[in-house]
Residue frames as a rotation matrix with the C-alpha (Angstrom) as fourth column:
UNK 1
0.393 -0.137 -0.909 -37.36
0.024 0.990 -0.139 -9.33
0.919 0.032 0.392 -5.14
UNK 2
0.827 -0.096 0.555 -36.66
-0.563 -0.130 0.816 -10.27
-0.006 -0.987 -0.161 -1.49
UNK 3
0.034 -0.917 -0.396 -33.13
-0.577 0.306 -0.758 -11.32
0.816 0.254 -0.519 -0.78
UNK 4
0.761 0.122 -0.637 -32.54
0.360 0.738 0.571 -14.27
0.540 -0.664 0.518 1.45
UNK 5
0.885 -0.415 0.211 -30.43
-0.417 -0.506 0.755 -13.40
-0.207 -0.756 -0.621 4.45
UNK 6
0.419 -0.730 0.539 -27.88
0.458 0.683 0.569 -16.07
-0.784 0.009 0.621 3.35
UNK 7
0.424 -0.226 0.877 -27.53
0.881 -0.121 -0.457 -14.36
0.209 0.967 0.148 -0.06
UNK 8
0.907 -0.044 0.419 -27.02
-0.111 -0.984 0.137 -11.01
0.407 -0.170 -0.898 1.59
UNK 9
0.715 -0.657 0.240 -24.27
-0.226 0.108 0.968 -12.45
-0.662 -0.746 -0.071 3.83
UNK 10
0.337 -0.577 0.744 -22.52
0.809 0.582 0.085 -13.85
-0.482 0.573 0.663 0.71
UNK 11
0.580 -0.072 0.812 -22.56
0.550 -0.700 -0.455 -10.44
0.601 0.710 -0.367 -0.91
UNK 12
0.845 -0.240 0.477 -21.23
-0.466 -0.767 0.440 -8.66
0.260 -0.594 -0.761 2.25
UNK 13
0.225 -0.744 0.630 -18.87
-0.700 0.326 0.635 -11.42
-0.678 -0.584 -0.447 3.37
UNK 14
0.354 -0.139 -0.925 -17.17
-0.826 0.417 -0.379 -13.17
0.438 0.898 0.032 0.44
UNK 15
0.948 -0.057 -0.312 -16.10
0.152 0.944 0.292 -16.76
0.278 -0.324 0.904 0.95
UNK 16
0.725 -0.687 -0.045 -12.91
-0.131 -0.202 0.971 -17.09
-0.676 -0.698 -0.236 2.91
UNK 17
0.109 -0.700 0.705 -11.05
0.814 0.471 0.342 -18.45
-0.571 0.537 0.621 -0.13
UNK 18
0.461 0.139 0.877 -11.94
0.705 -0.657 -0.267 -15.23
0.539 0.741 -0.400 -2.03
UNK 19
0.983 -0.175 0.054 -10.73
-0.170 -0.763 0.624 -13.09
-0.069 -0.623 -0.779 0.90
UNK 20
0.359 -0.905 0.230 -7.39
0.208 0.318 0.925 -14.93
-0.910 -0.284 0.302 0.88
UNK 21
0.159 -0.248 0.956 -7.22
0.981 0.145 -0.126 -14.58
-0.108 0.958 0.267 -2.91
UNK 22
0.830 0.200 0.520 -7.71
0.297 -0.949 -0.109 -10.79
0.472 0.245 -0.847 -2.66
UNK 23
0.835 -0.550 0.005 -5.04
-0.218 -0.324 0.920 -10.60
-0.505 -0.770 -0.391 0.04
UNK 24
0.144 -0.805 0.576 -2.56
0.604 0.532 0.593 -12.57
-0.784 0.263 0.563 -2.08
UNK 25
0.410 0.074 0.909 -3.29
0.868 -0.339 -0.363 -10.43
0.281 0.938 -0.203 -5.08
UNK 26
0.981 0.017 0.192 -2.44
-0.043 -0.951 0.306 -7.38
0.188 -0.308 -0.933 -2.96
UNK 27
0.527 -0.832 0.174 0.85
-0.081 0.155 0.985 -8.87
-0.846 -0.533 0.014 -1.81
UNK 28
0.107 -0.454 0.884 1.75
0.887 0.446 0.121 -9.89
-0.449 0.771 0.451 -5.36
UNK 29
0.726 0.196 0.659 0.97
0.527 -0.775 -0.349 -6.38
0.442 0.601 -0.666 -6.53
UNK 30
0.901 -0.430 0.053 3.21
-0.343 -0.632 0.695 -4.95
-0.265 -0.645 -0.717 -3.81
UNK 31
0.236 -0.849 0.472 6.04
0.243 0.522 0.817 -7.31
-0.941 -0.078 0.330 -4.75
UNK 32
0.032 -0.226 0.973 5.76
0.960 0.276 0.033 -6.69
-0.277 0.934 0.226 -8.50
UNK 33
0.382 0.300 0.874 4.90
0.710 -0.701 -0.069 -2.99
0.592 0.647 -0.480 -8.68
UNK 34
0.992 0.071 0.100 6.10
-0.013 -0.748 0.664 -1.19
0.122 -0.660 -0.741 -5.56
UNK 35
0.277 -0.957 0.082 9.78
-0.071 -0.105 -0.992 -0.08
0.958 0.269 -0.097 -5.61
UNK 36
-0.133 -0.349 0.928 9.98
-0.896 -0.358 -0.263 0.46
0.424 -0.866 -0.265 -1.91
UNK 37
0.788 0.408 0.460 8.42
-0.553 0.799 0.238 -2.97
-0.271 -0.442 0.855 -1.18
UNK 38
0.818 -0.529 -0.225 11.23
0.183 0.610 -0.771 -4.51
0.545 0.590 0.596 -3.32
UNK 39
-0.085 -0.849 0.521 13.82
-0.443 -0.436 -0.783 -2.58
0.892 -0.298 -0.339 -1.30
UNK 40
0.150 0.228 0.962 12.27
-0.983 0.135 0.121 -3.89
-0.102 -0.964 0.245 1.99
UNK 41
0.989 0.143 -0.037 12.37
-0.147 0.978 -0.145 -7.48
0.016 0.149 0.989 0.56
UNK 42
0.377 -0.917 -0.131 16.10
0.133 0.194 -0.972 -7.11
0.917 0.349 0.195 -0.15
UNK 43
-0.259 -0.451 0.854 16.73
-0.782 -0.422 -0.459 -5.69
0.567 -0.787 -0.243 3.37
UNK 44
0.565 0.517 0.643 14.66
-0.801 0.532 0.276 -8.54
-0.199 -0.670 0.715 4.87
UNK 45
0.906 -0.290 -0.308 16.72
0.110 0.865 -0.489 -11.17
0.408 0.409 0.816 2.94
UNK 46
-0.033 -0.960 0.277 19.93
-0.160 -0.268 -0.950 -9.57
0.987 -0.075 -0.145 4.18
UNK 47
-0.057 0.102 0.993 18.60
-0.974 -0.225 -0.033 -9.58
0.221 -0.969 0.112 7.74
UNK 48
0.875 0.452 0.173 17.52
-0.474 0.873 0.117 -13.25
-0.098 -0.185 0.978 7.46
UNK 49
0.637 -0.704 -0.314 20.91
0.186 0.536 -0.824 -14.28
0.748 0.466 0.472 5.98
UNK 50
-0.267 -0.735 0.623 22.80
-0.491 -0.452 -0.744 -12.37
0.829 -0.505 -0.240 8.71
UNK 51
0.326 0.537 0.778 20.59
-0.945 0.154 0.290 -13.98
0.036 -0.830 0.557 11.30
UNK 52
0.982 0.039 -0.184 21.50
-0.067 0.986 -0.150 -17.45
0.175 0.159 0.972 10.07
UNK 53
0.286 -0.958 -0.011 25.21
0.156 0.058 -0.986 -16.63
0.945 0.281 0.166 9.81
UNK 54
-0.405 -0.434 0.804 25.35
-0.615 -0.522 -0.591 -15.09
0.676 -0.734 -0.056 13.34
UNK 55
-0.437 0.311 -0.844 23.16
0.475 0.876 0.077 -17.91
0.764 -0.368 -0.530 14.84
UNK 56
-0.642 0.246 0.726 20.89
-0.591 -0.762 -0.265 -15.56
0.488 -0.599 0.635 16.72
UNK 57
-0.940 0.292 0.174 18.65
0.013 0.543 -0.840 -16.75
-0.340 -0.787 -0.514 19.52
UNK 58
-0.413 0.882 0.228 14.93
0.891 0.341 0.299 -17.58
0.186 0.327 -0.927 19.28
UNK 59
0.317 0.559 -0.766 14.01
0.692 -0.689 -0.216 -14.31
-0.649 -0.462 -0.605 20.99
UNK 60
-0.472 -0.516 -0.715 16.26
-0.154 -0.750 0.643 -12.38
-0.868 0.414 0.275 18.64
UNK 61
-0.917 0.194 0.349 14.57
0.399 0.387 0.831 -14.19
0.026 0.901 -0.433 15.71
UNK 62
0.004 0.991 -0.137 11.23
0.986 -0.027 -0.166 -13.05
-0.168 -0.134 -0.977 16.99
UNK 63
0.185 -0.004 -0.983 12.34
0.147 -0.989 0.032 -9.40
-0.972 -0.150 -0.182 17.02
UNK 64
-0.834 -0.504 -0.224 13.75
-0.162 -0.165 0.973 -9.79
-0.527 0.848 0.056 13.44
UNK 65
-0.704 0.612 0.361 10.54
0.705 0.543 0.456 -11.45
0.083 0.575 -0.814 12.18
UNK 66
0.290 0.828 -0.480 8.20
0.833 -0.465 -0.300 -8.91
-0.471 -0.313 -0.825 13.81
UNK 67
-0.148 -0.404 -0.903 10.36
-0.026 -0.911 0.412 -6.09
-0.989 0.085 0.125 12.43
UNK 68
-0.961 -0.269 0.061 10.39
0.021 0.150 0.988 -7.45
-0.275 0.951 -0.139 8.92
UNK 69
-0.461 0.848 0.259 6.61
0.855 0.347 0.385 -8.09
0.236 0.399 -0.886 8.80
UNK 70
0.154 0.480 -0.864 5.83
0.642 -0.713 -0.282 -4.76
-0.751 -0.512 -0.418 10.42
UNK 71
-0.536 -0.468 -0.702 7.71
-0.246 -0.709 0.661 -2.95
-0.807 0.527 0.265 7.65
UNK 72
-0.953 0.208 0.222 6.00
0.294 0.445 0.846 -5.11
0.078 0.871 -0.485 4.94
UNK 73
-0.128 0.973 -0.191 2.57
0.986 0.106 -0.125 -4.43
-0.102 -0.204 -0.974 6.47
UNK 74
0.147 0.196 -0.969 3.02
0.297 -0.944 -0.146 -0.68
-0.943 -0.267 -0.197 6.72
UNK 75
-0.822 -0.451 -0.349 4.44
-0.197 -0.350 0.916 -0.50
-0.535 0.821 0.199 3.21
UNK 76
-0.726 0.623 0.293 1.28
0.654 0.491 0.576 -2.26
0.215 0.609 -0.763 1.90
UNK 77
0.198 0.778 -0.596 -0.93
0.898 -0.388 -0.207 0.06
-0.392 -0.495 -0.776 3.97
UNK 78
-0.231 -0.361 -0.903 1.02
-0.014 -0.927 0.374 3.11
-0.973 0.099 0.209 2.72
UNK 79
-0.991 -0.122 0.059 0.51
0.050 0.082 0.995 1.94
-0.126 0.989 -0.075 -0.91
UNK 80
-0.319 0.945 0.065 -3.21
0.938 0.305 0.165 1.50
0.136 0.114 -0.984 -0.29
UNK 81
0.221 0.357 -0.908 -3.51
0.575 -0.799 -0.175 4.95
-0.788 -0.483 -0.382 1.24
UNK 82
-0.644 -0.553 -0.529 -1.71
-0.105 -0.621 0.777 6.38
-0.757 0.556 0.342 -1.78
UNK 83
-0.888 0.349 0.301 -4.07
0.428 0.385 0.818 4.64
0.169 0.855 -0.491 -4.18
UNK 84
0.036 0.942 -0.334 -7.14
0.990 -0.079 -0.117 5.87
-0.136 -0.326 -0.935 -2.28
UNK 85
-0.012 -0.123 -0.992 -5.87
0.218 -0.969 0.118 9.43
-0.976 -0.215 0.039 -2.25
UNK 86
-0.893 -0.368 -0.258 -5.11
-0.165 -0.267 0.950 9.28
-0.419 0.891 0.178 -5.96
UNK 87
-0.612 0.756 0.232 -8.63
0.761 0.484 0.431 7.85
0.214 0.441 -0.872 -6.59
UNK 88
0.190 0.741 -0.644 -10.33
0.861 -0.441 -0.254 10.62
-0.472 -0.506 -0.721 -4.60
UNK 89
0.798 0.084 -0.596 -8.46
-0.062 -0.974 -0.219 13.56
-0.599 0.212 -0.772 -6.15
UNK 90
0.430 -0.711 0.557 -6.09
0.888 0.221 -0.403 14.34
0.164 0.668 0.726 -9.01
UNK 91
0.714 -0.130 0.688 -5.58
-0.068 -0.991 -0.117 17.86
0.697 0.037 -0.716 -7.71
UNK 92
-0.436 -0.845 -0.310 -2.59
0.430 0.107 -0.896 18.81
0.790 -0.525 0.316 -5.54
UNK 93
0.566 0.701 0.433 -4.44
-0.131 -0.442 0.887 19.25
0.814 -0.559 -0.159 -2.29
UNK 94
-0.231 -0.715 0.660 -2.67
-0.790 -0.258 -0.556 19.85
0.568 -0.649 -0.505 1.05
UNK 95
0.254 0.364 0.896 -4.68
-0.851 0.524 0.029 17.20
-0.459 -0.770 0.443 2.88
UNK 96
0.983 0.014 -0.183 -3.97
-0.114 0.827 -0.551 14.62
0.143 0.562 0.814 0.13
UNK 97
0.183 -0.983 0.013 -0.25
-0.325 -0.073 -0.943 15.41
0.928 0.168 -0.333 0.52
UNK 98
-0.227 -0.297 0.928 -0.45
-0.959 -0.096 -0.265 15.15
0.167 -0.950 -0.263 4.23
UNK 99
0.744 0.543 0.390 -2.21
-0.592 0.806 0.004 11.78
-0.312 -0.234 0.921 4.02
UNK 100
0.836 -0.467 -0.288 0.46
0.063 0.603 -0.795 10.43
0.545 0.646 0.534 1.79
UNK 101
-0.004 -0.913 0.409 3.29
-0.470 -0.359 -0.806 11.92
0.883 -0.195 -0.427 3.83
UNK 102
0.122 0.185 0.975 1.88
-0.988 0.117 0.102 10.58
-0.095 -0.976 0.197 7.07
UNK 103
0.946 0.286 0.155 1.59
-0.259 0.950 -0.172 7.07
-0.197 0.122 0.973 5.66
UNK 104
0.534 -0.836 -0.128 5.14
0.114 0.222 -0.968 7.22
0.838 0.503 0.214 4.22
UNK 105
-0.075 -0.566 0.821 6.30
-0.781 -0.479 -0.402 8.57
0.620 -0.671 -0.406 7.60
UNK 106
0.614 0.360 0.703 4.83
-0.734 0.587 0.340 5.56
-0.290 -0.725 0.625 9.41
UNK 107
0.938 -0.330 -0.111 6.77
0.239 0.843 -0.482 3.20
0.252 0.426 0.869 7.13
UNK 108
0.214 -0.921 0.325 9.92
-0.143 -0.359 -0.922 5.24
0.966 0.151 -0.209 7.71
UNK 109
0.097 -0.090 0.991 9.55
-0.979 -0.187 0.079 5.19
0.178 -0.978 -0.107 11.56
UNK 110
0.860 0.276 0.429 9.02
-0.379 0.908 0.177 1.47
-0.341 -0.315 0.886 11.40
UNK 111
0.744 -0.665 -0.069 12.04
0.310 0.435 -0.845 0.95
0.592 0.607 0.530 9.14
UNK 112
0.014 -0.738 0.674 14.15
-0.608 -0.542 -0.581 3.01
0.794 -0.401 -0.456 11.58
UNK 113
0.429 0.235 0.872 12.94
-0.878 0.334 0.342 0.83
-0.211 -0.913 0.350 14.41
UNK 114
0.995 -0.010 0.101 13.88
0.039 0.957 -0.287 -2.26
-0.094 0.289 0.953 12.43
UNK 115
0.396 -0.910 0.121 17.37
0.005 -0.130 -0.992 -0.90
0.918 0.393 -0.047 11.77
UNK 116
0.026 -0.292 0.956 17.79
-0.922 -0.377 -0.090 -0.13
0.387 -0.879 -0.279 15.52
UNK 117
0.729 0.277 0.626 16.68
-0.532 0.804 0.264 -3.70
-0.430 -0.526 0.734 16.41
UNK 118
0.891 -0.443 -0.099 19.06
0.242 0.649 -0.721 -5.12
0.384 0.619 0.686 13.83
UNK 119
0.135 -0.873 0.468 21.92
-0.347 -0.484 -0.803 -3.08
0.928 -0.054 -0.368 15.28
UNK 120
0.246 0.068 0.967 21.12
-0.969 0.033 0.244 -4.14
-0.016 -0.997 0.074 18.83
UNK 121
0.848 0.145 0.509 21.15
-0.207 0.976 0.066 -7.79
-0.488 -0.161 0.858 17.80
UNK 122
0.860 -0.478 0.178 23.87
0.430 0.490 -0.759 -7.93
0.275 0.729 0.626 15.11
UNK 123
0.529 -0.733 0.428 26.53
-0.434 -0.667 -0.605 -5.39
0.729 0.134 -0.671 16.17
UNK 124
0.373 -0.452 0.810 27.60
-0.868 0.139 0.478 -7.13
-0.328 -0.881 -0.341 19.46
UNK 125
0.720 -0.055 0.692 27.86
0.146 0.987 -0.073 -10.42
-0.679 0.154 0.718 17.56
UNK 126
0.805 -0.466 0.368 29.79
0.380 -0.073 -0.922 -8.86
0.456 0.882 0.118 14.68
UNK 127
0.507 -0.639 0.579 32.06
-0.765 -0.642 -0.039 -7.05
0.397 -0.424 -0.814 17.20
UNK 128
0.523 -0.246 0.816 32.72
-0.488 0.698 0.523 -10.37
-0.699 -0.672 0.245 18.92
UNK 129
0.798 -0.190 0.573 33.58
0.505 0.730 -0.461 -12.03
-0.330 0.656 0.678 15.61
UNK 130
0.768 -0.519 0.374 35.76
-0.029 -0.612 -0.790 -9.16
0.640 0.596 -0.485 14.64
UNK 131
0.460 -0.606 0.649 37.68
-0.888 -0.301 0.348 -9.32
-0.015 -0.736 -0.677 17.92
UNK 132
0.676 -0.226 0.701 38.40
-0.025 0.944 0.328 -13.03
-0.736 -0.239 0.633 17.34
UNK 133
0.695 -0.380 0.610 40.17
0.718 0.327 -0.614 -12.30
0.034 0.865 0.500 14.08
UNK 134
0.681 -0.504 0.532 42.30
-0.290 -0.852 -0.436 -9.39
0.673 0.143 -0.726 15.40
């Protein structure tokens, strides 16, 4: 049977709504099943609340938002890499361990960057508030 080019495109490129659905399913999985993603959500909520309380500037908000979503993104990629490695091998293989460790390391580096950005933005404002009450 000869496949129409349009049918082939549908198979290769699912409708946009399906693509969004798959993405949302991945995010929901991360939120519901991944412990570290939950930890990042709590940290993000704290950063957002602190940002509102300290009335940070628009530029500071941009740094906070980029930091939060960078960590979320890398955490999801890390989880995906872990799943693929687990799918490929059940053995304890040095390369499988390296792949998982490198992905986790990327999340950790991004989280450290986010903490540094938070410190640069929040600490001077907190120090100023502290000095007002002393």
